[in-house]
N, C-alpha and C positions, 0 to 999 in steps of 0.2 A: 503494499500500499503506499502510496505517494502522498502526502497531505502537505501542500505548499502553504505558508511558509515553514512550517513545523520540522518537516523531514521526510525521511522514508523508513519504513516500518515492517519488519519481515518476520513472519512466524506469529502464532496464536499469542505467545506470551506478549510481546511486543506491541502487537496491535491493540490487545486487551487493556495493556497498561496506558496506552494513549487515549482510549475512548473512555475508561472508568470516569475519570474526574471530569470529563465533557458531559457524559449522561448525568453524574451526581448533581451537577452544577445547576440542572433544571432545562437542559436544551429540549426543545420540544418543535412541534408542528412544522415538520418538514415537508417543502414543497417543491415540485421539480416543474420549471417552466420552459418553454421554446426547446421541448426535447426531441433528439433526432436519434433514430436507430438505424445502425449499419449492419445489416446481415450478411456475414462473411461466409456462411455455409449453413446447412440446417442445425448444426449443434453449437454454433458459436455466433455473437452478436456483441456489437460495441455501442454504447449509449454514450452520448454528450449531452449536456445539459445546464441549463442556469438552475441554481438551487437557493432556496432562502429557509431560515429558521427564526426563532424568535432572539437568536442571539448574534445572528451575521448572514451574510449572502456570498455566494461566490459561484464558480462554474465546476463542472464535472466534464473533463476533456477524454478521459478514458476509462470507462467502467466496461469490464470486460466479462461476459457473462458465456457460461458453456452448459450444455445439455448433457448430464450425466444420468443414465437409466431412467429416461424420461421426466427429469426433473432439473429446472433452471438453476444453477448455483453462480454466485459470484466468484469469479477467479482473479481477477485484479482491480483496484480502484485507484483511481489517481484524479484529486481533486484540488481546488484550491479556495482559499479563504481570501475575498476582496475586501469585504469590510466586516468588523465586528462592532456590534451595537454596546456590547458590555465586556471588555476585555477579561474581567474577571472569570466570565463563563468559560472561556480557553485557558484554563489555569497554567501558569507558568510553572514549570518543574523548578521546584528548589531544591537545595541540599541542606538537610538538618545534620548536623554533629551534636549527637546527645550524650553529656557526659554524666557519667553515673555519679551516685553520694559515695561518700567515704564508707568503707566497709563491703561495698558492694562491688558490682562490676557490670560491663556492657550488656550481661544477662539482664538486668532488671528492666530493660526497654523493650523486650520482645513484644509484647503486647501493643505497646505504643507504637512501635516501628511498623507493626504489621497494617494500622490503620492508615499511617502516612503513607505507606506505600501503595496500599490500595487507592490512595489518591493521587498517585502519580508520580509522587516525589521521591528523591534519593535519600536513603538514611544510613547515616554512619554512627557505629555504636562502640567506639573504642574501649578496651580495656586499658587503665591507667597500669604503671609499673606495680607489680604486688598484687594485683586484683585479677579476678578472672583467670585467663589462659597463661597471662604472665606470672611467672613464679619468681621474679626478683625478689631477693631476701630484704626485709623492711629496712634493716640498719644500713642497705646501701642506695636507699632512696631519698631524695631531695625534691623540693617543689619545681627545681630545674628539669629534673627527669619527667615529672607530669607535663611541665608546659611544652618540652621538646616533643613528646608524644603527639601533642595536639598541633603545634605549628608545622611539624612534619606532614601531616594529614592536611592542614590547610594550604600547605605550598604546592600540594599535587591537584587542587581544585581550579578548574578554569574560572570560577565565578565565585563571588563572596557567600558565605555560608549563613544560615541560622544558627547560631551557636547557644546551645542550651547547657546549663550547668545547675545541679542536683546538690542543695545541701552545703557541704564544706566546699565543693567544688566550684561554686559560684566565684570563691577567691581565685581558683585556678583558671577561670574562663577570663575573668577580668585581667587577669596577667597576660594570658594568650591575646586578647584584643588590644591590650596596649602595645604589643610586639608586632601584631599583624592586623593594623586598623584597616587596611584595604582588604583584607580577606574576610572581614565579618560584616556582614548586612544588617544583621541584628544581634542583640545579646536577649537571651532570656533566663531569668532566674527562677528556679522551680523551688520554693521556699527554703531560699538559699542565702549565702552571707553576701550580701552585697557592701562592701566595706569602702571606706576612704583610703586613701594612700596612708602607708605604715600601719594599716589595720592587720589583725592577724586573728586567727582561730581562738587562740587562747586571751587575747584581749578581748575578744569580743564575747565570750561566754562568761567573763568574770562578773560576779553578782547577778547573773541571769537567775531568776525564781521560776518556779513552777515547770522546770525542765526534768523529766524522768531521765534524758539521755545525759544531761550535764550531773545530776545527781548522782548517777551510776557510772560516770567516765573515770577511767584511771588508767594510768601507765603500767606496761610490764615492769617487772623487777629490773631489767636492764635498760628501762627507757629508751627502747628501740621502737615500740609500737603501742599503741592505744586501744584499749577494749570497752566493752559495756558489760556489766555484770549480767552474767548469761541469762538467770531467770528472769531479767528485766527488758530484754531486748526487744521481744515483741511489744511489749507494753509500750515501750520508747517510741517505737519507729511505725508500728504496724498493727495497731491494736484493732483496726478495722476490718481484717481480713482473717478468715477461719483460720483456727490453729492448724488444722492439717496441712492447709496451703503454705504457711508460715514454715512448718517444720519441713517441708518439702526442699524451701530454699535455704533453709537455714546451714546446710553443709556448705553452702556457696559463698557464706560470709567469712571475711578474713580479717585478720587484725589488720589495724590501720597504720602504716608509717608514723612515727613521731615527728620526722624532721619537717615535713611539708604543714604540719600543723603549727609549727613555729615560725613559719616564713611571714615576714612583713610585706604586705603589698606594696608594689611601686607601679603606680599609675599616674598619667597626666590627663590633663584637660585636652590638650592637643590632638592625642591618639584615643586614648579610652574615652574621653569625654565626647567625642563627636559622633559615637556610635547610638543609634536608638536602641532603648533598653525597656524591657518589659518583665514584669513581676507577677508570678502567679503563687498567691497565697494559699495556704492551707489552714482553715480555721480550726479544725481540732488537732492540730500538731501538738504532740506532747514532747517533741524534741526541741523545736524552735518555737516557743509559745507565738501566737498570732500578734501579741503586742511589741515583740521584738522583731518579728518580720517587719511589721508598718513602720516602725521607727527607722529600720534598714532602709527602706525604699522611698520613704517620704520626700518627695521634691527632687528625686533622681531619674523618675522614669517617664516614658510617654504614656503608659497606661498598665493598670493593674487588673488582674483576673482572680476570681476567687472559686476555691473548691472546697465543700464540707467533708474534708477528709483527713487522715493522719499525715505523717511526714512522707508517705510513701504512696502516692495516688497512681503511681506506675503500677502497683499491684491492685490497690482497691477500686481505683476509677480510670483503667487505661483509655478507655474511648472517650470520656470527658476531657480526660488530660489532652488526647489526640486532638481533639476538636477545637481546643483552645490553641494549641501550636498551629493548626490549620487557618484559624482566624487570624493570628498574629502574623502569618505569611502575608495576608491580604491587606495588613495595615499600610497606610501611606507612609 
């Protein structure tokens, strides 16, 4: 299938990925006018026509139909969009880079990623060092290692990305945006640390009240990693999902390297400051209480969104979270 100016698409999967967001956008009322049919032989014909829909209009130059076992089937489609009435209906494909929370890994985004991909977008869910499939020892990991993992990914992208940071790694994506401001289209903080320059995780949690995560946080005996008291982990981060589901995820939770938690953020108005920022707050969060979230993002963002969720809506409300990320992609 050739769809100008969008490109060429071969195979069922590629064609389906092209049409899925278009159909979901509400495109309807397809009409053919000035239709011309060229019969090549009893089993093959080519149609050319003008077309219009509620979202745009254009021409069909080579729609090839073949007759197989008595049934006419579309073999090849070649069309062009000449005019769009609402460009949002032909969704531009975005690239999302979803950065996991402390103690977790790229696996946390599985269900969110699925919805974003179904809407035609590219989604990257990297494991930071020491998380997921990366087995680097915690004592060997610094914030520079986290940041390099992400800047290496951004450097390979042809266009700026929507960069999403969850929880502690709000600090990480802020630093990445400072170093690669032209590679980040939008910054999204999911109940995350949105801190000023020279802020750090340890500074930010000092004096925080009513946080089960903070109350049960401690460093290992050798001070190389941080953990949460085991019998309070679910209550701190995911009280709104079934225990059975949490128990399945629990083996993938790792100790968090300590050095990145001590890192003091370095950002500037010239780089970090120019990137549009959005915040997704979680009102039932028992790790970063809602009043702390709001204090961090007040006056610093384009728009905030709210989920009645624990600290991990990627588990409890993945479709709602994905819908917000899709909405953010359309923000001007």
